[in-house]
N, C-alpha and C positions, 0 to 999 in steps of 0.2 A: 640260620634261617634267613638273615638279612642278605647274605651272599646269594642264596637261591632266589630270593624275591627280586634282587637287583638284576639277576640274569633273566628272569622271566618277565620283568616289567621295567625295562630300561627307561630312564628319564622320569620315573615316578619318585617323589620324595617319600622316603621311609624314615620312621622315627623309632628309635629304641629308647625306652624310658622305664624306670621303676615307678609304679603307680600305686596308690594315688600319690601325688597329684598329677593329673594329666598335663603335659607340657604345652598347653594351648591356651589362647586367650579366651576370656569369657565370651560366650556366644559365637565362637569361631565356626560352628557347624550347624546345619539344619537338623541333622539326625546323627545320633551315635548308635552303633549296633554292636552288641556283645553276644558272642556265641561260645557257649560252654566255658564261661568264666565265672559267672555269678554263683553257680552251684559248687564251686571249689573254694569259696570264701567262707572261712570257718565260723566267724562270729556275726551276730546280728549287727553289732556296731560297725564292723568293717564292711559289711554289705551296705549299710546305710551310707557310709562314707563313699563307697564306690558309686552308688546311685547319685548322690548329691554332686559329686565331682563330674560325672558324665552329664548331668543336667546343667551344670555350670557352663560347660563348653558347647552344649547343644540344646535346642529347643525341645527335642524329643529323644527318648531312648527306647530301643527295641532290644529285649533280652530273649535269646533263644537258648533253651536247655533241654536235656534229655528228660523224658516223661517218666514219672513213677508208674510202676505197674505191680500188680499182685505178685508176691514172692520176692520182691526186691526190697532190701532195707532202704528206708527213706534217707538215712544218714549213716555214713560209715567211713572208715579209712580203708582205701583199696590199694592193692599192690599192682603197680603198672610195670610191665616189662617192655623196654624199648628195643628197637632193632639192633642196637649196639650191644645188647646183652645186659645193660644196666637195669636195676630195679629201683623203683621209687614208691614210697607210700604217699598217697594223696587223699586229702579230704574230699568227699563227694556227697552232695545232696541230690535226690531225685524229687521232682516237684510235679504235682498235678497242676493243670492250667489255672484252676480257680485259686489255688494256694499261692501261686506265683503272682497272679493278678492282685490278690489282697496285699501281699508283701510290698509290691511295687506301686500300689494304688493306681493300677492301670487297667487296660482292657485286653482281653485275650484276642490275639490275631491268628493264632494257630493252636490247635489241640488235636494231635494225632496220637496213635499208639506209641510212637517213638519220640516225638518232640512236642514241646510247648513253646509258645512265644507270646510275649506281652509287650504292648506299647504303652509307654508312660508319657503323657503330655506334660 
C-alpha cells in the first residue's frame, strides 16, 4: 500500500507504524481522522487507548464508521475475502450515531443510513 501511495502522491511523507502508540509528538496535529478503524478494535480498553493516543497527538478526533441497521449484528467476527483470494476473519462492530457519540464523549457530525461520524474535542 505504501508503494501505491508513493506512486499516487509523490513527495508526501508517509509513515508505517504499529499503533498504538502513534509515532508523532504530543499536539503534532490539529485534527486526527479515523475511518473504519475504531469498529475493528475488539475491547473497550483498547478502544480507549486508541482514542487517548489520537487525542495526545491532536486537539480533535473525528471517527467515521459504518452505521448499524436493523437485521445486522451489532458485533461479530466476519469473514473477509480479498482480491488475492485470501480469507481473513475480522472483528467488527456497527454503531448507531448516538452510541458512538456516547462512547467517544463527542458530538455527531454525520448520521446517515450507511455511515456515522463523531467529533471528539
